[in-house]
N, C-alpha and C positions, 0 to 999 in steps of 0.2 A: 413241637421240636422238629428242626431239620432235618434232612436224612445227612445221616454218618458222612457219607463221601462230601457233601456239600457241605458240612458243617466245617471239616479238614481242609477244603478248599478255601474257605472264607479266612481260616486262620493262617491259612501259609500264606495269605496276601498281606495278614498286618506285618508291620516292619518289626523288626526286631527292639526289643526296649534295651535301657544301658543294662550297662554290666551288674549293677545293682537289683534292680529289676528282675535280671534272668535267676541272681542269685536267691532271690526270694521265691521265685514262682518253682526253683529247683527243691527250697526247702519246703515249701509249702505240699507240694505235690509227696516228697520223700516221708513228711513227718503227717500227710493226712489233714495238712492243718488249710478250711475252708476257704478259698479267695473266690472272686469274682474270675467265671470264665472270660477269656480273651477277645472275646467277640462282643460280651454283654458288656464290658468294660468299657472297648474302644466306641459302643454305641451310646453308653454314658457320658463318658469324658466329649463325644460331639453335641450330646443335649446339652451340655453344661458349659461350651463354648459357646453354641449358638445362644443360651440365655443371658449367657455373660455371667454367671453366677460370680459373687465376693466373699459370700458368708456362709458356709456348708456345716450342716451339722450330720455326721456319720452316728449311727447306731452299730456298732461291731467293728470295732479296730480289728481285732484278729492280730497279725503281723506288722500291721502299715500299712500293706500293699497299695490297698484301694485310696489310703487317706494320701500315701506319697505320690500315685499317678494322677493324684486331682491337683494338689499341689504342683507336681512338676509340668502339667497342663497348661495350669491356671496360675499365671506367676504371681497376680496381685490378688489370690485368692484367700481367705484363711480360713483352714477347717478346724471344728470341734469336735472331736471324736470318742468315743465312749468304749470301753473294753473293760470286764469283770475278770477273765481269768490271768492269774498274777505272772504266767509263764510268759504269756502272750502279751502282755504289758509291759514286760524286761525285753524281748524281743524285739516290740516295737521301737522301742526307745533306742535301743542300739541301731535300729534300721533308720530310724527317724535323725538321730544325730550324725551318722555316718553320710545320710542324705546332702547335708546341707539345706535341706528345706524346715530346720526346725522352727525358725522363728514363722511359718507359715501354719505351723499344725500345735493344737493344744489339746492332749490328753487330760480326758477324765476318768478316775479309776473307778469302777463301780458298777453297781447292776443299773442298767438303763432305766427301770423302772422305778431307783430310788435315787437319782440322782439329777431329779428336774430340775430342784434349787439351784442347785450348781449350770446344769445349763441354761436354766433362762437368762443366767447374767449375760449371754453371749448373744441373745435374741434382739431381734427378727434375722431368720435365716434366709437367705435365695432360693437355697435347695435342702432337701433331707433324704439323707441317703440311708435307707433300712435294709441293714445286712447283719441280723443277730439271730439271737433264737428262734427260729420259724413260728413255733407254736406261739409265741406274745407278738404276733407281727398287728394285730390287731389292735393291742393295748399301746405298742409303739407308737402307730400310727395315732392314736385317738390323744395321747399325751403332748405328742411334739408338734403335731400339725397347728395346733394354735398358736405355736411363734414361728410359723410360715408369713412372709412377706405376700401382700395379696395378689401380686403376680409369683409367686414363687410356686418351685415344683417340688414335688415328693415320687423320688424313685425306688422299687424296691427290689428284692432280688430274690433269685429262686422261688420264684411264683410257680413254676411248671414241674419244680422239683424231679429234673431225670424224666418229666411224664410220666411221672408216676399218676396225678394228678387226673387223667384221664384213664386209668386202668381200675379194673371193678374187683380183680383180684389178686390180693397182696398177702401174700403168706404169712411176713411178721406182722405180729400184732404192735409193735412199736411203730413199725414203719408206719403201718395202715392207720394208727391214730394221730400220727405226723402230717400223714397227706389228708385227713380228714380236717384236720385246724387248717392248713394251707387252701384246701379247696374253701372252706367256711370264710376264709379270709377273704380269698380271690371274689369270689359271691357277694360278700358285704361291700368289699370296695367296688366292683361293677355298679352296683346298685345305690352308691352312696348317694345321698342329697345335694352333696355340698361338692363333689367332687367330679370332674370328667376324666376316667381312668381309661388306659388301652394297656392290653399284655401282648408286648414283642414276644413272639419265639425264637430270641436271640440268647446264647450262651444258656444260661440254665431258667432262663424266664425272667423279663424284666418287665416292670409295671411301672408306668407313668402316670401320675394323677397332678392335676392342676384344678384350682378353686373353679367355681363353675362362672362364666361371665367375666372372667378375668383375662386383659390381657396384657400383652409388656406397652 
């Protein structure tokens, strides 16, 4: 993870978002809704720009922040996003409607482990963004990677989990178990025979994966 001063320096250089995005960021902070950190978000958006992704699958909508940031940046893109929490679904719908990007976003309601049959109707995808239940990352990756275009990429957030993946003494059993699962996912991902991956120490840790031997 980046030094705290450097982290704040980088975030301070990021231009202000529009009024709606700032409102969403404030809501997420006040209500403890996990949204992607600014530096991680800007990294992902830049990768999607370079890749020119047109169709994106997001596993974990939350309140719609990431989906809307992607839609706002990639004007020709369509985002398929999955969320199971009813309250967050309602909030996401409200924010999406207010944004003017509703035609770019399709929200699938349900558990990402159970809605594959709905998602596959929209496949294949140029990019997949995984940002849901961290203990299920490997399952999400395995289920949905088959719907990735040959030259597509998979982006996974929170893979460093506040730096705790490098800690050996974690008092909370619940946190310790979650960190163990994230670490297991990271090791599985980095040794995956079909993907080349890198973990970037930006935001809360972002993993970028592409199929081996693929190029645009």
